[in-house]
C-alpha positions as CSV (number, residue, x, y, z in Angstrom):
1,X,-3.3,20.0,29.7
2,X,-3.2,16.7,31.4
3,X,-1.1,13.8,30.0
4,X,-3.1,10.8,29.0
5,X,0.0,8.7,28.4
6,X,3.3,8.8,30.2
7,X,6.4,6.6,29.5
8,X,9.7,6.6,31.4
9,X,12.7,4.5,30.3
10,X,10.4,2.0,28.7
11,X,12.0,-1.3,27.6
12,X,10.8,-4.4,25.8
13,X,12.5,-7.5,24.2
14,X,10.9,-10.3,22.2
15,X,11.7,-13.8,23.4
16,X,14.3,-15.5,21.3
17,X,15.5,-12.3,19.6
18,X,18.7,-10.5,20.2
19,X,18.6,-6.9,21.5
20,X,15.7,-4.7,22.6
21,X,12.7,-3.8,20.4
22,X,12.1,-0.8,22.7
23,X,14.9,0.6,24.8
24,X,14.9,3.5,27.2
25,X,12.0,5.3,25.5
26,X,10.5,8.2,27.4
27,X,7.6,10.5,26.1
28,X,4.3,11.9,27.1
29,X,1.0,12.4,25.1
30,X,-1.4,15.0,26.2
31,X,-5.2,14.4,26.2
32,X,-6.6,15.3,22.8
33,X,-3.2,15.5,21.0
34,X,-2.7,14.2,17.5
35,X,0.7,12.6,17.1
36,X,2.3,10.8,14.1
37,X,5.0,8.2,14.6
38,X,7.4,7.4,11.7
39,X,10.4,5.1,11.4
40,X,11.9,2.3,9.4
41,X,10.6,-1.2,9.4
42,X,11.6,-2.8,12.7
43,X,12.2,0.5,14.4
44,X,9.8,-0.4,17.2
45,X,6.6,1.5,16.2
46,X,4.2,-1.4,16.3
47,X,5.8,-2.7,19.5
48,X,5.2,0.7,21.1
49,X,1.5,0.6,20.1
50,X,1.1,-2.9,21.6
51,X,2.7,-1.7,24.9
52,X,0.4,1.3,25.1
53,X,-2.7,-0.9,24.4
54,X,-1.6,-3.5,27.0
55,X,-1.2,-6.3,24.5
56,X,2.5,-6.5,25.6
57,X,3.8,-6.0,29.1
58,X,7.0,-3.9,29.5
59,X,10.2,-5.5,30.6
60,X,11.3,-2.4,32.4
61,X,10.6,1.3,32.9
62,X,7.2,2.8,33.6
63,X,4.1,3.3,31.5
64,X,0.8,4.8,32.6
65,X,-2.3,5.2,30.4
66,X,-5.2,7.3,31.9
67,X,-3.4,6.9,35.2
68,X,-3.4,3.1,35.0
69,X,-0.1,1.3,35.4
70,X,0.3,-0.8,32.2
71,X,3.2,-2.7,33.8
72,X,0.6,-4.2,36.2
73,X,-1.0,-7.0,34.2
74,X,-4.2,-6.6,36.2
75,X,-5.0,-3.3,34.4
76,X,-4.6,-4.7,30.8
77,X,-8.3,-5.4,30.2
78,X,-9.3,-2.0,31.5
79,X,-6.6,-0.2,29.4
80,X,-8.0,-1.9,26.2
81,X,-11.4,-0.4,26.9
82,X,-9.9,3.0,26.5
83,X,-7.1,2.4,23.9
84,X,-8.1,1.0,20.5
85,X,-5.6,-0.2,17.9
86,X,-6.2,-0.7,14.2
87,X,-3.5,-3.0,12.8
88,X,-1.9,-3.0,9.4
89,X,-3.4,-6.4,8.4
90,X,-7.1,-6.3,9.0
91,X,-7.4,-10.1,9.0
92,X,-5.6,-10.0,12.4
93,X,-8.6,-8.4,14.0
94,X,-11.6,-10.0,12.1
95,X,-13.6,-12.2,14.5
96,X,-17.1,-12.7,13.0
97,X,-18.6,-14.0,9.7
98,X,-20.8,-11.0,9.2
99,X,-19.6,-7.3,9.1
100,X,-22.1,-5.9,11.6
101,X,-21.3,-8.7,14.1
102,X,-17.6,-7.9,13.7
103,X,-18.2,-4.3,14.5
104,X,-20.5,-5.2,17.4
105,X,-17.9,-7.5,19.0
106,X,-15.9,-4.7,20.7
107,X,-18.8,-2.8,22.2
108,X,-20.4,-6.0,23.4
109,X,-17.3,-7.0,25.3
110,X,-17.1,-3.7,27.2
111,X,-20.7,-3.9,28.2
112,X,-22.4,-1.3,25.9
113,X,-26.2,-1.7,25.8
114,X,-27.8,-3.4,22.8
115,X,-29.6,-0.3,21.6
116,X,-26.5,1.8,21.8
117,X,-24.5,-0.9,19.9
118,X,-26.9,-0.6,17.0
119,X,-26.3,3.2,16.9
120,X,-22.6,2.7,17.0
121,X,-22.6,0.2,14.2
122,X,-24.5,2.7,12.0
123,X,-22.2,5.5,12.9
124,X,-18.9,3.5,12.5
125,X,-20.0,2.1,9.1
126,X,-21.0,5.6,7.9
127,X,-17.7,7.0,9.1
128,X,-15.7,4.7,6.9
129,X,-18.2,4.6,3.9
130,X,-19.1,1.0,4.2
131,X,-22.9,1.1,5.0
132,X,-23.8,-1.1,2.0
133,X,-21.6,-3.9,3.3
134,X,-23.3,-4.3,6.7
135,X,-24.6,-7.8,6.0
136,X,-21.6,-8.9,3.9
137,X,-19.1,-11.6,4.9
138,X,-15.6,-10.1,5.6
139,X,-14.0,-13.1,3.9
140,X,-15.4,-11.9,0.5
141,X,-14.2,-8.3,0.9
142,X,-11.1,-6.8,-0.7
143,X,-8.1,-6.0,1.4
144,X,-9.0,-2.3,1.5
145,X,-12.6,-3.0,2.3
146,X,-11.5,-5.2,5.2
147,X,-9.3,-2.4,6.5
148,X,-12.2,0.0,6.6
149,X,-14.2,-2.6,8.6
150,X,-11.3,-3.0,11.0
151,X,-11.2,0.8,11.5
152,X,-15.0,0.8,12.1
153,X,-14.7,-2.0,14.6
154,X,-12.3,0.1,16.7
155,X,-14.3,3.3,16.3
156,X,-17.4,1.6,17.6
157,X,-15.7,1.2,21.0
158,X,-15.3,5.0,21.1
159,X,-11.9,4.8,22.7
160,X,-10.1,7.7,24.5
161,X,-7.0,6.9,22.5
162,X,-7.0,5.7,18.9
163,X,-3.8,4.1,17.5
164,X,-3.6,3.5,13.8
165,X,-0.7,1.1,13.0
166,X,-0.2,1.5,9.2
167,X,-4.0,1.1,8.9
168,X,-4.3,3.1,5.7
169,X,-1.5,1.2,3.9
170,X,-3.9,-1.0,1.8
171,X,-6.6,1.7,1.1
172,X,-7.1,3.5,-2.1
173,X,-6.4,7.3,-2.1
174,X,-10.0,8.2,-1.5
175,X,-10.4,5.6,1.3
176,X,-7.1,6.9,2.9
177,X,-8.3,10.5,2.8
178,X,-11.7,9.5,4.3
179,X,-10.3,7.5,7.1
180,X,-7.8,10.2,8.0
181,X,-10.5,12.8,7.8
182,X,-12.7,10.8,10.2
183,X,-9.8,10.5,12.6
184,X,-9.0,14.2,12.4
185,X,-12.7,15.0,13.0
186,X,-12.8,12.8,16.1
187,X,-9.7,14.5,17.3
188,X,-11.0,18.0,16.7
189,X,-14.7,17.6,17.7
190,X,-14.6,14.9,20.4
191,X,-11.1,15.4,21.8
192,X,-10.0,11.8,20.9
193,X,-6.3,11.3,21.3
194,X,-4.8,10.0,18.1
195,X,-1.4,8.2,17.5
196,X,-0.9,7.7,13.8
197,X,1.8,5.2,12.9
198,X,2.5,5.7,9.2
199,X,5.0,5.4,6.3
200,X,3.1,8.0,4.3
201,X,5.1,11.2,5.0
202,X,2.1,13.3,3.7
203,X,0.0,11.7,6.5
204,X,2.6,12.5,9.1
205,X,2.4,16.2,8.2
206,X,-1.2,16.4,9.4
207,X,-0.2,15.8,13.1
208,X,0.6,18.4,15.7
209,X,3.8,16.5,16.7
210,X,5.9,13.9,15.0
211,X,8.0,11.2,16.7
212,X,10.8,9.5,14.7
213,X,11.7,6.0,15.9
214,X,15.0,4.4,15.1
215,X,16.2,1.0,16.3
216,X,13.9,1.0,19.3
217,X,14.7,4.5,20.4
218,X,13.1,8.0,19.9
219,X,15.6,9.7,17.5
220,X,13.7,12.9,16.9
221,X,10.6,14.7,18.2
222,X,9.0,17.9,17.2
223,X,6.5,19.5,14.8
224,X,6.3,17.9,11.4
225,X,7.8,21.1,9.9
226,X,10.7,20.9,12.2
227,X,11.2,17.2,11.5
228,X,11.1,17.4,7.7
229,X,13.5,20.3,7.6
230,X,16.1,17.8,8.8
231,X,16.3,15.8,5.5
232,X,19.8,14.5,6.0
233,X,19.0,13.2,9.4
234,X,15.9,11.4,8.2
235,X,17.8,9.6,5.5
236,X,20.2,8.2,8.1
237,X,17.1,6.6,9.7
238,X,16.0,4.9,6.4
239,X,13.3,7.5,5.9
240,X,12.9,10.2,3.3
241,X,11.5,13.7,2.8
242,X,8.0,14.1,1.4
243,X,8.1,14.5,-2.4
244,X,7.1,18.1,-2.1
245,X,10.1,18.9,0.2
246,X,12.4,17.2,-2.3
247,X,11.1,19.5,-5.1
248,X,11.5,22.5,-2.9
249,X,15.1,21.5,-2.3
250,X,15.8,20.8,-6.0
251,X,14.5,24.2,-7.0
252,X,16.4,26.0,-4.3
253,X,19.6,24.3,-5.5
254,X,19.0,25.9,-8.9
255,X,18.9,29.3,-7.4
256,X,15.1,29.8,-7.0
257,X,13.8,31.3,-3.8
258,X,11.4,28.6,-2.6
259,X,10.1,28.5,0.9
260,X,9.5,25.1,2.6
261,X,5.8,24.5,1.9
262,X,3.7,21.4,2.4
263,X,0.8,21.7,0.0
264,X,0.9,21.5,-3.9
265,X,-1.1,24.8,-4.3
266,X,1.5,26.6,-2.0
267,X,4.4,25.3,-4.0
268,X,2.7,26.4,-7.3
269,X,2.4,29.9,-5.9
270,X,6.1,29.8,-4.9
271,X,7.1,28.8,-8.4
272,X,4.9,31.4,-10.0
273,X,6.4,34.1,-7.8
274,X,9.9,33.1,-8.9
275,X,8.9,33.0,-12.6
276,X,7.1,36.4,-12.4
277,X,10.2,37.9,-10.9
278,X,11.9,36.9,-14.2
279,X,9.2,38.3,-16.3
280,X,7.5,35.0,-17.0
281,X,3.7,35.5,-16.6
282,X,2.3,32.6,-18.6
283,X,2.3,31.2,-22.1
284,X,5.5,29.3,-21.2
285,X,5.4,25.6,-21.7
286,X,7.5,22.5,-21.4
287,X,6.6,19.3,-23.3
288,X,7.5,15.7,-23.0
289,X,8.3,13.6,-26.1
290,X,5.3,11.5,-27.3
291,X,5.0,8.0,-25.8
292,X,6.6,5.3,-27.8
293,X,4.1,2.8,-29.4
294,X,4.0,-0.6,-27.8
295,X,5.4,-3.5,-29.8
296,X,4.0,-7.0,-29.8
297,X,6.1,-10.0,-28.6
298,X,6.1,-13.7,-27.6
299,X,4.7,-13.0,-24.1
300,X,1.8,-10.7,-24.8
301,X,-1.3,-10.9,-22.6
302,X,-4.7,-10.6,-24.1
303,X,-7.9,-10.5,-22.0
304,X,-11.4,-10.4,-23.6
305,X,-14.8,-10.3,-22.0
306,X,-13.5,-11.4,-18.6
307,X,-16.3,-11.6,-16.0
308,X,-16.2,-13.2,-12.6
309,X,-18.6,-13.5,-9.6
310,X,-17.6,-14.6,-6.1
311,X,-19.9,-17.1,-4.3
312,X,-22.1,-17.4,-7.4
313,X,-25.7,-18.6,-6.8
314,X,-25.4,-17.9,-3.0
315,X,-26.7,-15.0,-0.9
316,X,-23.2,-13.6,-0.8
317,X,-22.8,-13.4,-4.6
318,X,-20.5,-10.5,-5.4
319,X,-19.7,-9.4,-9.0
320,X,-16.0,-8.6,-9.1
321,X,-15.3,-8.4,-12.9
322,X,-17.8,-7.2,-15.5
323,X,-16.4,-7.7,-19.0
324,X,-12.7,-6.7,-18.8
325,X,-10.9,-6.2,-22.1
326,X,-7.2,-5.5,-21.9
327,X,-3.9,-6.1,-23.7
328,X,-0.5,-6.0,-22.0
329,X,2.5,-6.2,-24.3
330,X,5.6,-8.3,-23.9
331,X,8.3,-6.2,-22.2
332,X,6.1,-3.7,-20.4
333,X,6.4,-2.5,-16.8
334,X,2.7,-2.3,-16.4
335,X,0.6,-0.7,-13.6
336,X,-3.0,-1.5,-12.5
337,X,-4.8,1.0,-10.3
338,X,-8.4,1.3,-9.1
339,X,-10.5,2.0,-6.0
340,X,-10.8,-0.5,-3.2
341,X,-13.0,-3.5,-4.4
342,X,-12.7,-2.5,-8.1
343,X,-11.5,-6.0,-9.1
344,X,-7.8,-5.5,-9.5
345,X,-6.6,-8.5,-7.4
346,X,-9.3,-10.7,-9.0
347,X,-8.1,-9.7,-12.4
348,X,-4.4,-10.5,-11.9
349,X,-5.3,-13.9,-10.2
350,X,-6.7,-15.0,-13.6
351,X,-3.4,-14.4,-15.3
352,X,-1.8,-17.5,-13.9
353,X,-5.0,-19.4,-13.5
354,X,-5.2,-19.2,-9.7
355,X,-8.8,-18.4,-10.7
356,X,-9.6,-20.4,-13.8
357,X,-11.9,-19.5,-16.7
358,X,-15.2,-21.5,-16.7
359,X,-14.2,-23.3,-19.9
360,X,-11.0,-24.6,-18.3
361,X,-12.8,-26.3,-15.4
362,X,-13.0,-30.0,-15.7
363,X,-16.8,-30.1,-15.1
364,X,-17.5,-27.4,-17.7
365,X,-20.1,-28.2,-20.3
366,X,-20.8,-25.8,-23.2
367,X,-24.2,-24.2,-22.5
368,X,-27.0,-24.9,-24.9
369,X,-28.2,-21.9,-26.8
370,X,-31.9,-21.4,-26.7
371,X,-33.7,-20.8,-29.9
372,X,-33.9,-17.2,-30.9
373,X,-31.3,-16.1,-28.4
374,X,-27.7,-15.2,-29.1
375,X,-24.9,-17.5,-27.9
376,X,-23.3,-16.3,-24.6
377,X,-20.1,-14.4,-24.9
378,X,-17.3,-16.4,-23.3
379,X,-14.2,-14.9,-21.7
380,X,-10.8,-15.6,-23.2
381,X,-7.3,-15.1,-21.9
382,X,-4.0,-15.8,-23.7
383,X,-0.6,-15.4,-22.0
384,X,2.1,-16.0,-24.6
385,X,1.5,-19.4,-26.0
386,X,-0.9,-20.4,-23.2
387,X,-4.7,-20.5,-23.9
388,X,-6.3,-20.2,-20.5
389,X,-9.7,-21.1,-21.8
390,X,-8.4,-24.6,-22.9
391,X,-8.8,-27.5,-20.5
392,X,-5.7,-29.1,-22.1
393,X,-3.4,-26.2,-21.3
394,X,-0.4,-27.1,-19.1
395,X,-1.3,-24.9,-16.2
396,X,1.7,-26.0,-14.2
397,X,4.0,-24.7,-16.9
398,X,2.0,-21.5,-17.0
399,X,2.5,-20.9,-13.3
400,X,6.2,-21.5,-13.6
401,X,6.2,-18.8,-16.3
402,X,3.9,-16.3,-14.6
403,X,4.9,-15.7,-11.0
404,X,2.7,-13.9,-8.5
405,X,3.5,-12.1,-5.2
406,X,0.4,-11.5,-3.1
407,X,-0.9,-8.4,-1.3
408,X,0.1,-9.8,2.1
409,X,3.4,-11.7,1.8
410,X,2.9,-13.7,5.0
411,X,0.0,-15.5,3.3
412,X,2.5,-16.8,0.8
413,X,5.0,-18.1,3.4
414,X,4.4,-21.5,5.1
415,X,7.5,-23.5,5.5
416,X,9.6,-24.0,8.7
417,X,12.7,-22.3,7.2
418,X,13.3,-19.6,4.6
419,X,15.3,-22.1,2.5
420,X,12.4,-24.6,2.4
421,X,9.9,-21.8,1.5
422,X,12.0,-20.5,-1.4
423,X,12.8,-24.0,-2.6
424,X,9.2,-25.2,-2.6
425,X,8.1,-23.8,-5.9
426,X,11.4,-24.7,-7.6
427,X,11.1,-28.3,-6.6
428,X,7.4,-28.5,-7.5
429,X,8.1,-27.2,-11.0
430,X,11.3,-29.0,-11.7
431,X,11.6,-32.4,-9.8
432,X,14.8,-33.3,-11.7
433,X,17.0,-30.7,-10.0
434,X,19.8,-32.0,-7.8
435,X,20.1,-30.8,-4.2
436,X,23.2,-28.8,-5.2
437,X,21.4,-27.1,-8.0
438,X,18.4,-26.3,-5.8
439,X,20.7,-24.9,-3.1
440,X,22.5,-22.7,-5.7
441,X,19.2,-21.4,-7.2
442,X,17.8,-20.6,-3.7
443,X,21.0,-18.8,-2.7
444,X,21.0,-16.8,-5.9
445,X,17.4,-15.9,-5.5
446,X,17.8,-14.7,-1.9
447,X,20.9,-12.6,-2.8
448,X,19.1,-11.0,-5.7
449,X,16.4,-9.7,-3.3
450,X,19.1,-8.3,-1.0
451,X,19.1,-11.0,1.8
452,X,22.2,-12.7,3.2
453,X,21.8,-16.4,2.4
454,X,23.8,-17.7,5.4
455,X,22.0,-15.4,7.8
456,X,18.4,-16.2,6.8
457,X,18.3,-19.6,5.2
458,X,17.7,-21.5,8.5
459,X,15.4,-18.9,10.1
460,X,11.6,-19.2,10.2
461,X,10.1,-16.8,7.7
462,X,7.6,-15.7,10.4
463,X,10.5,-14.4,12.5
464,X,11.4,-11.9,9.9
465,X,10.4,-8.2,9.6
466,X,7.6,-7.2,7.2
467,X,10.2,-6.0,4.6
468,X,12.2,-9.2,4.9
469,X,9.0,-11.3,4.5
470,X,8.2,-9.3,1.3
471,X,11.7,-10.1,-0.1
472,X,11.4,-13.8,0.8
473,X,8.0,-14.0,-0.9
474,X,9.6,-12.4,-4.1
475,X,12.5,-14.8,-3.9
476,X,10.2,-17.8,-3.8
477,X,8.6,-16.6,-7.0
478,X,11.6,-15.5,-9.0
479,X,13.6,-18.6,-8.1
480,X,11.8,-20.3,-11.1
481,X,12.9,-17.3,-13.4
482,X,9.3,-16.5,-14.6
483,X,8.8,-14.6,-17.9
484,X,6.1,-12.5,-16.3
485,X,6.1,-11.2,-12.7
486,X,2.9,-10.0,-11.0
487,X,3.0,-8.1,-7.7
488,X,-0.1,-7.0,-5.8
489,X,0.8,-3.9,-3.7
490,X,4.5,-4.8,-3.7
491,X,5.6,-1.8,-1.5
492,X,2.6,-1.4,0.8
493,X,3.6,-1.2,4.5
494,X,7.3,-0.7,3.8
495,X,9.3,2.3,4.9
496,X,10.5,4.8,2.2
497,X,13.9,3.1,1.9
498,X,12.2,-0.3,1.6
499,X,9.8,0.9,-1.1
500,X,12.7,2.4,-3.1
501,X,14.7,-0.8,-2.8
502,X,11.8,-3.0,-3.9
503,X,11.1,-0.9,-6.9
504,X,14.8,-0.8,-7.8
505,X,14.9,-4.6,-7.5
506,X,11.9,-5.0,-9.8
507,X,13.5,-2.8,-12.4
508,X,16.7,-4.8,-12.1
509,X,14.8,-8.0,-12.7
510,X,13.0,-6.4,-15.6
511,X,16.2,-5.3,-17.3
512,X,18.1,-8.5,-16.8
513,X,15.7,-11.3,-17.5
514,X,12.0,-10.9,-16.5
515,X,10.2,-10.0,-19.7
516,X,7.2,-8.3,-18.2
517,X,6.4,-6.8,-14.7
518,X,2.9,-6.0,-13.6
519,X,2.2,-4.1,-10.4
520,X,-1.1,-3.5,-8.7
521,X,-0.9,-0.4,-6.5
522,X,-2.8,2.3,-4.7
523,X,0.2,4.7,-4.7
524,X,-0.2,7.0,-7.7
525,X,3.3,8.4,-7.4
526,X,4.7,4.9,-7.4
527,X,2.8,4.0,-10.6
528,X,3.7,7.3,-12.3
529,X,7.4,7.0,-11.6
530,X,7.8,3.4,-12.6
531,X,5.2,2.2,-15.2
532,X,5.2,2.4,-19.0
533,X,1.4,2.2,-19.1
534,X,-1.3,2.1,-16.5
535,X,-4.8,0.5,-16.6
536,X,-7.6,2.0,-14.4
537,X,-10.1,-0.6,-13.2
538,X,-13.5,0.7,-12.0
539,X,-16.6,-1.4,-11.2
540,X,-15.0,-4.5,-12.6
541,X,-14.2,-2.9,-16.0
542,X,-11.3,-1.1,-17.7
543,X,-12.0,2.6,-17.4
544,X,-8.8,3.7,-19.2
545,X,-5.4,2.5,-20.3
546,X,-2.7,5.0,-21.2
547,X,0.8,6.2,-20.4
548,X,1.1,7.9,-16.9
549,X,1.9,11.2,-18.6
550,X,-1.5,11.2,-20.4
551,X,-3.6,9.4,-17.8
552,X,-2.8,11.7,-14.9
553,X,-3.9,14.8,-16.8
554,X,-7.5,13.5,-16.2
555,X,-7.5,14.5,-12.5
556,X,-11.2,15.2,-12.2
557,X,-12.2,11.8,-13.8
558,X,-9.8,9.9,-11.6
559,X,-11.0,11.7,-8.5
560,X,-14.6,10.7,-9.3
561,X,-13.4,7.1,-9.2
562,X,-11.9,7.4,-5.7
563,X,-8.4,7.8,-7.0
564,X,-5.8,10.6,-7.0
565,X,-3.1,11.9,-9.2
566,X,0.6,12.2,-8.4
567,X,1.9,15.2,-6.6
568,X,3.6,16.5,-9.8
569,X,0.3,16.4,-11.6
570,X,-1.4,18.4,-8.9
571,X,1.2,21.2,-9.0
572,X,1.2,21.2,-12.8
573,X,-2.6,21.7,-12.7
574,X,-2.2,24.8,-10.5
575,X,0.6,26.1,-12.7
576,X,-1.5,25.5,-15.8
577,X,-4.3,27.6,-14.5
578,X,-1.8,30.5,-14.6
579,X,-0.4,29.8,-18.1
580,X,2.6,27.7,-17.2
581,X,2.1,24.4,-19.0
582,X,4.1,21.4,-17.8
583,X,3.2,18.1,-19.4
584,X,4.4,14.6,-18.9
585,X,6.5,15.3,-15.8
586,X,5.6,12.3,-13.7
587,X,8.7,12.0,-11.4
588,X,10.0,14.5,-9.0
589,X,13.2,14.9,-11.0
590,X,11.4,15.4,-14.3
591,X,9.1,18.1,-12.7
592,X,12.0,19.9,-11.1
593,X,14.1,19.8,-14.3
594,X,11.2,21.3,-16.3
595,X,10.5,24.1,-13.9
596,X,14.2,24.9,-13.8
597,X,14.3,24.9,-17.6
598,X,11.5,27.5,-17.8
599,X,13.1,29.6,-15.0
600,X,16.5,29.6,-16.6
601,X,15.0,30.5,-20.0
602,X,13.2,33.6,-18.6
603,X,13.7,37.1,-19.9
604,X,16.1,38.1,-17.1
605,X,18.1,34.9,-17.0
């Protein structure tokens, strides 16, 4: 089979940065191959994608795509007609004010006929499940919806090579599955070559071959099965085994004969085989203690009848919230999940009045009630002592107490240096601080999030890696020591080690001084492993609110909402169908311990 991409001793360095982003990289990609690329943040994955697409020109070595020399700048435009890249942040590739115009942009620029462009728009929108948003404005779409449009825009070009650079990071589980299935179908049926750059180890397993990048070099290459058997090596590259591989490893360490499997139903069969060999054929169970009741406190959050419409009274009016009722207790580590566009981000932006209630707006006038009709039901939100429906509320003090880290941290960064960025909120909320006090607070904040103050304080925040930007954004919020910390997709786009470090950081803040932590996430395992309670938002309403142990037993209902359940819940479901009942095991460790408990209590133990 012919090679569609060939690289020999490829090199690239960014201007003004020390060292090589890509150094002496050599590889080939066959036409029609499906390759996954994994690696830590800053390992060179995105740089490699931009080199293949001709967005960057190599400093050295040789790179050919479909026989064209990418090192020759004259070929760059022609290369881009055949190599499409979907980036992690969809806003980086949105160019039009209407969705269909955005998707048409690529085909128009490569000379596709008008009639064919219309067909491609229909096909691309259908492929990503966004037909109903054809005439919408991208600016009013959620992050996940924008990502689907970005994927559709590249698919409409019908490239020979499709590169997805963390392009499912902001999608809900259903959206992620649908996009990956579209890509797999294009690979199988139309022979499209696919390069999938991902931090989701489960996605990497779907490829024929996996390349592991580390510090600008190819550290490992082989089938996914070969790569993930080398768990110790992966950890040295700031990566981690898929959760299912960790469970297999834990069970083998306890003496069970468990093969390396990659699907939950396969692992369930392996577990059942081991239990059956010990005379355990069903009726065995392992229960978790009941969830502790939530206690009320000084910083409770109560939301009633919350509704919100974007671009109200305009052709682009979009109903985001439709009567939300929710209580979050002081001291919780609370999770919010929901499908793309369900209203999660809109909801949390109300909690520190980034979006104000109508009654709190200066021009608000109480509506007159028409005779014979009931008075309108007004929304209300209280956060601790703050009444967010009252115009007289001190919203500045509220925002000092309720910190928010946005979905894309780069949107939160704006100053020339990291120091100025972190210090901005502190100075804004407390103008009486001396320079020395400000410097000490900024230093403490940066060190809390794991950054070296002296190394980063004078750097531009835009020169940092994605993970470092996330940490600076968090530092800029926690520098005011808020009572409540809200994070929208705090770990999206980070490598496995980065995700683990961010969650450990949040738990540390929660233990030491931050009363309540609220995270919005599409990662069901992340929510299950970290949160005390979880609210499910669907269609702008609260579908359910419960502990993870209870919530994730409702797999069919969550699936109908475009969501998923954690890996442990999937395996527990298969085991339950065979009489082995495991409840409340949300984390990999809890699940492993409970299976081992049943195994060691068997008849022949």
